[in-house]
C-alpha positions in Angstrom: -14.3 -8.3 67.9 -12.2 -8.6 65.4 -13.6 -5.7 63.3 -12.3 -3.6 66.6 -9.0 -4.7 65.8 -8.4 -4.7 62.1 -10.4 -1.3 62.1 -7.6 -0.2 65.0 -5.3 -1.3 63.1 -5.6 -0.3 60.0 -6.0 4.0 61.8 -2.8 2.7 63.8 -1.2 1.7 59.9 -2.5 5.7 58.2 -0.9 7.0 61.4 2.4 6.0 61.0 1.6 6.4 57.0 1.3 10.5 57.8 4.0 10.6 60.1 6.0 9.0 58.6 5.0 11.8 55.6 5.3 13.7 57.2 9.2 13.3 59.0 10.5 12.3 54.7 10.0 15.7 53.5 11.9 17.1 56.9 14.9 15.1 57.2 15.4 15.0 52.3 15.6 18.6 53.0 17.6 19.2 56.2 19.9 16.9 54.5 20.5 18.7 52.3 20.3 22.1 53.4 23.0 20.3 56.4 25.2 19.3 52.9 24.6 22.3 50.9 23.2 25.0 52.1 23.3 27.7 50.2 22.4 25.6 46.9 18.8 25.8 47.3 16.2 29.2 47.7 13.4 26.9 48.7 11.6 23.9 49.5 12.3 21.2 46.7 9.4 19.1 47.2 11.6 15.4 47.6 12.4 16.4 43.4 16.8 16.9 44.1 19.0 14.4 45.6 22.5 15.3 46.7 24.0 15.0 43.4 22.1 17.7 41.8 23.5 20.5 43.8 26.7 18.8 44.5 27.1 18.8 40.7 26.3 23.4 40.4 28.5 23.5 43.5 30.9 21.9 41.4 32.5 24.5 38.6 31.7 27.3 41.6 31.9 27.9 45.1 29.0 28.3 46.4 27.9 31.0 48.3 24.3 32.4 50.2 21.7 34.4 47.7 21.8 37.7 46.9 18.9 39.5 45.5 20.8 41.1 42.4 24.2 40.1 42.8 24.7 38.1 39.5 26.1 35.3 41.1 27.2 32.7 39.1 26.4 30.0 40.7 24.1 28.2 40.0 21.4 28.4 42.7 18.1 25.8 41.9 14.5 27.2 42.3 11.7 24.7 42.8 7.6 25.5 41.6 4.5 24.2 41.2 5.0 22.7 38.2 1.0 23.9 37.4 3.0 27.7 37.4 5.4 26.8 35.2 5.0 27.7 31.5 8.0 27.0 29.0 8.3 29.3 25.5 9.9 29.2 22.9 10.1 32.8 21.1 11.3 33.7 17.6 14.5 36.2 18.4 13.7 36.7 14.3 16.7 36.3 12.9 19.0 33.8 11.0 22.2 32.2 11.5 24.2 30.0 10.1 22.2 27.3 11.3 18.5 29.3 10.0 16.3 30.6 12.1 16.4 31.0 15.4 14.2 31.3 19.0 15.1 31.0 22.4 14.3 29.3 25.4 12.2 30.8 28.3 11.0 29.5 31.3 8.8 31.6 33.2 7.4 30.4 37.3 5.1 31.9 39.4 5.7 31.4 43.6 3.1 32.9 46.3 5.4 36.0 45.9 7.6 36.8 42.9 7.3 35.8 38.9 10.4 34.3 37.4 12.1 35.0 33.8 14.2 32.0 33.0 16.5 32.6 29.7 18.4 30.1 27.5 22.2 32.4 27.7 21.9 32.1 23.7 19.5 31.5 20.8 18.8 28.1 19.5 17.7 27.2 15.4 14.5 27.4 16.5 13.2 23.7 15.0 15.8 22.8 18.6 14.2 25.3 20.5 10.7 24.4 19.5 11.3 20.8 20.5 13.6 21.6 23.5 10.3 23.6 25.2 7.7 20.9 24.1 10.2 17.9 26.4 10.1 20.8 29.4 5.5 21.3 29.0 5.7 17.7 28.5 8.0 16.7 31.9 6.7 19.4 33.7 2.4 17.8 33.2 3.4 14.9 34.1 4.5 16.2 38.1 3.3 18.5 40.8 6.6 20.4 41.5 10.1 20.9 39.2 13.2 22.6 40.1 14.7 24.5 38.4 18.9 25.5 38.5 19.7 28.9 37.3 22.6 31.4 37.9 23.0 35.7 37.6 20.2 36.4 39.3 18.4 39.6 39.1 15.7 41.7 40.5 13.6 44.0 38.9 10.1 45.8 39.5 8.0 45.8 36.6 5.8 48.4 35.4 3.1 47.9 37.4 5.8 47.6 40.1 5.9 44.6 41.3 8.6 42.3 41.1 10.4 39.9 39.4 13.0 38.3 38.9 15.5 37.1 36.3 18.1 34.7 35.4 20.2 32.7 33.0 18.2 28.8 32.6 20.2 26.0 32.7 18.1 23.1 34.0 14.6 21.9 35.1 14.1 18.4 37.0 11.0 17.2 38.2 10.5 13.2 39.9 10.0 11.7 35.7 13.2 13.0 34.7 15.4 16.5 34.2 15.6 18.5 30.6 18.8 21.1 30.4 22.4 20.6 30.6 24.2 18.8 32.1 21.7 17.2 34.4 23.9 14.0 35.8 26.7 14.9 37.6 28.7 12.0 35.9 32.9 11.4 37.2 33.7 12.3 33.5 31.8 15.8 34.2 34.0 16.0 37.8 36.9 14.7 36.1 37.0 17.0 33.4 35.5 20.6 35.6 36.9 19.5 39.0 38.7 17.4 39.5 39.4 18.3 43.7 35.8 18.3 44.5 34.9 16.5 47.7 31.1 16.1 47.6 
């Protein structure tokens, strides 16, 4: 009798956990999309917070994503971590800081390949360090989200659609790398004092 009761309790507990697991991501995504309907282009897999979307909406008014529209608004796009790789591409020239490189983060989803480029070249040592940090961050999680602007769409030599964009930051459940990962009070006061999150 006790074995049957214990077994029923375990099954009921497992059922409740699976129901809650199914419900939580949906309500999380609904909350994000209801507050910032344009800020997230796909499922965030629980990585983002309202503050992540608020940071992007602070400076530029959000608008619906239109491929090739070259909008300066930063959209979040999320991927499986195993489909993301960051590299430091040597620009083969030097400036006052010495040799420079450009951060490039490539990612794939089931439809497209994305090429996210940092807007400016960096000193090669900083570029390589950042890429190492990004790849380490991504390797420790299952999903990562990238904040990017000026998303353009093109067809490559093989006839496949690709998107290029300006990279701003990458976030996982383990942390964030890039520009302004936190929506601080200082950023709010400096860049968007009238913003209501």
